[in-house]
C-alpha positions in Angstrom: -62.9 11.1 41.9 -63.5 14.4 41.3 -60.7 16.2 39.5 -59.6 18.4 42.2 -58.9 14.6 44.5 -56.9 13.2 40.9 -54.9 16.7 40.8 -53.9 15.6 44.4 -53.1 12.3 44.2 -50.6 12.8 41.2 -49.7 16.4 42.3 -46.0 15.6 41.7 -46.3 14.6 38.0 -49.0 17.4 37.6 -46.3 19.9 38.6 -43.8 18.3 36.0 -46.5 18.2 32.9 -46.9 21.9 33.8 -43.2 22.6 33.7 -43.0 20.7 30.1 -46.3 22.8 29.0 -44.7 25.9 30.1 -41.8 25.0 27.6 -43.4 24.1 24.5 -46.5 27.0 24.5 -44.3 29.4 24.6 -41.8 27.9 21.7 -45.0 27.6 19.8 -45.9 31.7 20.2 -42.7 32.5 19.6 -42.5 30.5 16.4 -43.1 33.3 13.9 -40.5 35.6 15.7 -37.9 32.6 15.4 -38.3 31.7 11.8 -38.2 35.4 10.9 -34.7 36.2 12.7 -33.0 33.2 10.9 -34.3 34.0 7.6 -35.5 30.2 6.4 -38.4 29.5 4.5 -41.8 26.8 5.6 -39.7 23.8 4.5 -36.0 24.6 6.0 -37.8 25.8 9.4 -40.0 22.5 9.2 -37.0 20.4 9.1 -34.8 22.7 11.5 -37.4 20.9 14.2 -36.6 17.9 13.5 -33.3 18.6 15.8 -36.1 18.4 18.8 -36.7 14.6 17.5 -32.9 13.6 17.3 -32.4 15.2 21.1 -36.2 13.1 21.9 -34.4 10.2 20.4 -31.6 9.7 22.8 -34.2 9.9 25.7 -35.2 6.1 24.6 -32.3 4.8 26.1 -31.1 7.3 28.7 -34.6 8.1 30.3 -34.9 4.3 32.2 -31.6 4.5 33.5 -32.3 8.0 34.4 -34.9 6.9 36.6 -33.4 4.1 38.0 -30.2 6.4 39.1 -32.0 9.2 40.3 -35.2 7.9 42.1 -36.9 10.6 43.6 -34.8 13.3 42.4 -35.4 12.0 38.4 -38.5 14.8 38.4 -37.0 17.5 40.0 -33.4 17.5 38.5 -34.8 17.0 35.3 -37.1 19.9 35.3 -33.9 22.1 36.2 -32.5 21.0 32.7 -35.1 21.5 31.1 -35.3 25.0 32.7 -31.8 25.9 31.5 -32.3 24.5 28.0 -36.0 27.0 27.8 -33.9 30.1 27.9 -31.6 28.8 24.6 -33.9 30.0 22.2 -33.6 33.6 23.2 -30.0 33.8 21.9 -30.1 31.1 18.7 -29.6 33.8 15.9 -29.1 32.0 13.2 -30.2 28.3 11.6 -27.1 26.3 13.0 -27.7 27.2 16.7 -31.5 26.7 16.5 -30.8 23.2 15.2 -28.4 22.6 17.8 -30.7 24.4 20.8 -33.9 21.6 19.4 -31.9 19.2 20.0 -30.9 20.2 23.7 -34.5 21.0 24.6 -36.0 17.7 22.4 -33.5 15.5 25.0 -34.1 17.0 28.4 -37.8 17.4 27.6 -38.1 13.7 26.5 -36.2 12.5 29.6 -38.8 14.5 31.5 -42.0 13.1 29.6 -40.6 9.1 30.0 -39.9 9.6 34.1 -43.3 12.0 34.5 -45.8 9.0 32.4 -43.8 6.6 34.4 -44.9 8.1 37.9 -48.6 8.4 36.8 -48.7 4.9 35.9 -47.0 4.4 39.3 -50.0 6.0 41.1 -52.7 4.7 39.1 -51.3 1.3 39.7 -50.9 1.8 43.4 -54.7 3.8 43.5 -56.5 2.0 40.9 -57.6 5.2 39.7 -57.4 6.7 36.0 -55.2 9.9 36.3 -53.7 9.9 32.6 -56.0 12.2 31.5 -55.6 14.9 34.5 -52.2 15.4 34.3 -52.4 15.9 30.1 -54.9 18.6 31.2 -52.4 20.4 33.4 -50.0 20.1 30.5 -52.7 22.0 28.1 -53.5 24.3 30.8 -49.6 25.5 31.3 -49.1 25.2 27.4 -51.9 27.8 27.1 -51.1 29.9 29.6 -47.7 30.2 28.4 -48.6 30.9 25.0 -50.8 34.0 26.1 -48.2 35.1 28.4 -45.8 34.6 25.4 -48.0 36.7 23.2 -48.5 39.4 25.4 -45.2 39.9 25.9 -44.7 40.0 22.1 -47.4 42.5 21.8 -45.5 44.4 24.9 -42.6 44.9 23.0 -40.4 42.5 24.8 -37.3 40.4 22.5 -37.0 36.9 22.8 -33.7 37.4 25.0 -36.2 38.4 27.6 -39.4 36.1 27.0 -37.7 32.8 26.9 -35.8 33.8 30.4 -38.7 34.7 32.0 -40.9 31.2 30.9 -37.7 29.6 32.3 -38.5 30.7 35.9 -41.9 29.8 35.7 -40.8 26.6 34.5 -37.7 26.3 37.5 -40.3 27.1 40.2 -42.3 24.0 39.6 -39.6 21.8 40.6 -40.2 22.0 44.0 -43.4 20.4 44.1 -42.2 17.2 42.3 -40.7 15.3 45.0 -42.3 11.7 45.6 -41.9 8.3 46.4 -40.8 5.8 43.6 -41.7 1.7 43.8 -38.3 0.1 44.2 -37.4 -2.1 41.5 -38.1 -5.8 41.4 -35.4 -8.4 42.2 -34.0 -9.8 39.0 -34.6 -13.2 38.1 -32.1 -14.7 35.3 -34.5 -17.6 34.7 -37.1 -15.3 33.7 -35.9 -12.4 32.0 -38.3 -9.2 31.4 -39.2 -9.5 27.7 -40.7 -6.1 26.5 -44.4 -6.8 25.1 -43.5 -5.9 21.4 -47.4 -5.7 20.1 -48.7 -3.4 22.9 -45.7 -1.2 22.0 -46.2 -1.1 18.4 -49.6 -0.2 18.5 -50.3 2.3 21.4 -47.0 3.6 20.3 -48.7 4.4 17.0 -52.1 5.7 18.4 -50.1 8.5 20.8 -47.5 9.1 17.8 -50.8 10.2 15.4 -52.4 12.4 18.3 -49.4 14.3 18.8 -48.2 14.2 15.5 -51.8 16.1 15.0 -51.3 18.4 18.7 -48.0 19.1 17.3 -49.5 20.5 13.5 -51.3 22.8 15.0 -48.9 23.6 18.3 -46.3 24.8 15.5 -48.0 26.2 12.8 -51.3 28.1 14.2 -49.8 30.9 15.0 -48.1 31.1 11.3 -51.7 30.2 9.9 -53.6 32.8 11.4 -50.9 35.7 10.7 -49.8 34.9 7.4 -52.7 33.3 5.7 -55.3 34.7 7.3 -54.0 37.8 8.1 -53.9 38.5 11.8 -51.6 40.2 14.4 -49.2 38.7 16.9 -51.9 38.5 19.6 -54.3 36.8 17.0 -51.4 34.5 15.9 -50.8 33.4 19.1 -54.1 32.7 20.5 -54.6 30.0 18.1 -52.1 27.6 20.1 -54.0 29.5 23.2 -57.2 28.0 21.9 -56.1 24.6 21.4 -54.3 24.3 24.9 -58.0 25.6 26.0 -60.0 23.2 24.5 -57.2 20.2 25.4 -57.5 21.0 29.0 -61.2 21.1 28.4 -61.3 17.5 27.1 -58.5 16.1 29.0 -60.5 17.2 32.3 -63.9 15.9 30.9 -61.8 12.8 30.2 -60.9 12.0 33.6 -64.8 11.4 34.0 -65.3 10.2 30.9 -62.5 7.4 31.6 -64.4 6.0 34.6 -67.9 4.9 32.2 -66.0 4.0 28.6 -63.2 2.1 27.3 -59.6 3.7 26.4 -60.5 2.5 23.1 -63.9 3.4 23.0 -63.1 7.1 23.7 -60.1 6.8 21.1 -62.5 6.5 17.8 -65.1 9.1 19.5 -62.4 11.6 20.2 -60.8 11.0 16.5 -64.1 12.4 14.7 -64.5 15.4 16.5 -60.5 16.3 15.4 -61.1 15.0 12.3 -64.0 17.4 11.7 -61.9 20.3 13.8 -59.0 20.2 11.1 -61.1 20.4 8.4 -62.4 23.5 9.4 -59.2 25.0 10.0 -58.1 24.1 6.6 -61.1 25.8 5.2 -61.4 28.6 7.5 -61.8 32.2 5.8 -60.8 34.2 9.0 -59.3 33.6 12.7 -62.5 33.3 14.6 -63.6 30.5 12.1 -59.8 29.4 12.5 -60.5 29.3 16.3 -63.4 27.4 16.5 -62.2 24.7 14.2 -58.8 24.6 16.6 -61.1 24.4 19.6 -62.6 21.3 18.3 -59.7 19.5 17.1 -58.6 19.9 20.6 -61.4 18.7 22.2 -61.0 15.4 19.9 -56.9 14.7 20.3 -57.3 15.7 23.4 -57.8 12.6 25.3 -55.8 10.1 22.8 -52.9 11.0 23.5 -53.3 10.3 27.5 -56.0 7.3 26.7 -53.0 5.2 24.9 -50.4 6.0 27.4 -53.1 5.2 30.2 -53.5 1.7 27.9 -49.8 0.9 27.7 -49.3 1.6 31.8 -52.6 -0.5 32.7 -51.4 -3.1 30.5 -47.4 -3.7 30.7 -45.6 -5.7 33.4 -44.6 -3.8 36.4 -41.2 -4.7 36.2 -40.3 -3.4 32.5 -43.1 -0.3 32.8 -41.1 2.3 32.6 -39.2 1.0 29.6 -42.3 0.1 28.0 -43.7 3.8 28.4 -40.5 5.1 27.5 -40.6 3.2 24.3 -44.4 4.3 23.7 -43.3 8.3 25.1 -40.6 8.1 22.4 -42.7 7.1 19.5 -45.5 9.5 20.4 -43.4 12.3 20.7 -41.4 12.2 17.8 -44.6 13.2 16.4 -44.5 16.5 18.1 -41.3 17.0 16.1 -41.9 15.0 12.8 -45.4 16.4 12.2 -43.9 20.2 11.9 -41.2 19.5 9.8 -43.6 17.4 7.6 -46.4 20.4 7.4 -43.2 23.1 6.6 -42.4 20.6 3.3 -46.1 20.3 2.5 -46.8 24.2 3.2 -44.3 25.3 1.4 -45.7 22.8 -1.6 -48.8 23.0 -1.4 -49.9 25.7 1.3 -50.9 25.7 5.1 -54.6 25.2 4.5 -54.1 21.5 2.2 -51.6 20.5 4.7 -54.1 20.8 7.4 -56.6 18.7 4.8 -53.6 16.4 5.0 -53.6 15.9 8.8 -57.7 14.5 8.7 -56.5 11.6 6.5 -53.7 11.0 9.2 -56.0 11.2 12.1 -58.5 8.6 10.0 -55.8 5.7 10.8 -56.8 6.0 14.4 -59.9 3.9 13.7 -57.9 0.5 12.7 -55.4 0.8 15.2 -57.8 1.0 17.3 -59.4 -2.1 16.6 -56.1 -4.2 16.6 -55.1 -2.7 19.8 -54.8 -5.6 22.6 -57.4 -5.3 25.7 -56.1 -7.6 28.1 -53.2 -7.4 30.4 -49.5 -9.1 29.5 -49.1 -9.6 33.4 -48.4 -13.7 34.1 
């Protein structure tokens, strides 16, 4: 299947992935501004990002219920809430307020994330085609676009109070394209309770977690690394997360083709090796240009790991508990987006950003033993 055909087939969740990418691309490019405005050090700013993880954890139980209750409206309604939440960092001028704002953003973003991944798995099950990579690629395209647009608005002198509402309008516009029919829930048989495949959730969750932790370190700290460690300007700093978004989009679009020829686990192993080399280049980079090369190689590597883990769990999980399983894997994985920046902040405060980035390479090495312990056959009866 061509990339355009895959985009058309999954156009509703594609719009939702675009909304989430716009949200966090703007936040990543604005991280230096937000940190400076509230006047905290690296460790404190990193710990504040845990507010997003706290909000995200609520979606473990809320998202499946939201999906069942809202049905075809679950995605567009969630995106409307996301657009509203995306305006809030612009008015967060103190550390406590920003922490609360991040909790709200994490909860709403996580809600949309779970539902959109479940929708992709639904379309994959019906069509027989692998679609997870192309959807995650659109997240990366939107993330890159949002980061570049935000950097341009910063260079033009716009304040945070104006930048975040501009991005929120773009997020809101995607809601009009997110309506789709959903599967009716299967009848519940009391004699056959739906048990969640715990080992599948645990292993795939850890694979997605590590991938997203590695991605999050670049999203949240690349601009600071370029501007502070390497002496770049605001536009150069914004180009760090933008470079990640660009190469992750390329990797995920390519992964759409590779997924038809190789198993998910084989792709994960190869991609992990590329990401490790890339993050080590970032750690030793003497200039922004060299750092961009490292971010690019890292983006190509980690781009397909998370989507492949989500595709694997969506393919192997029983249909009647698919949303619940995806919710748990998504929550485990997306916690990485917010735990990793906090850990990076502590590491940067203690050892500097170069050593903090080097530690990400060690984390990525764990993917190899995990991939060999993952299940390969469906858990459906």
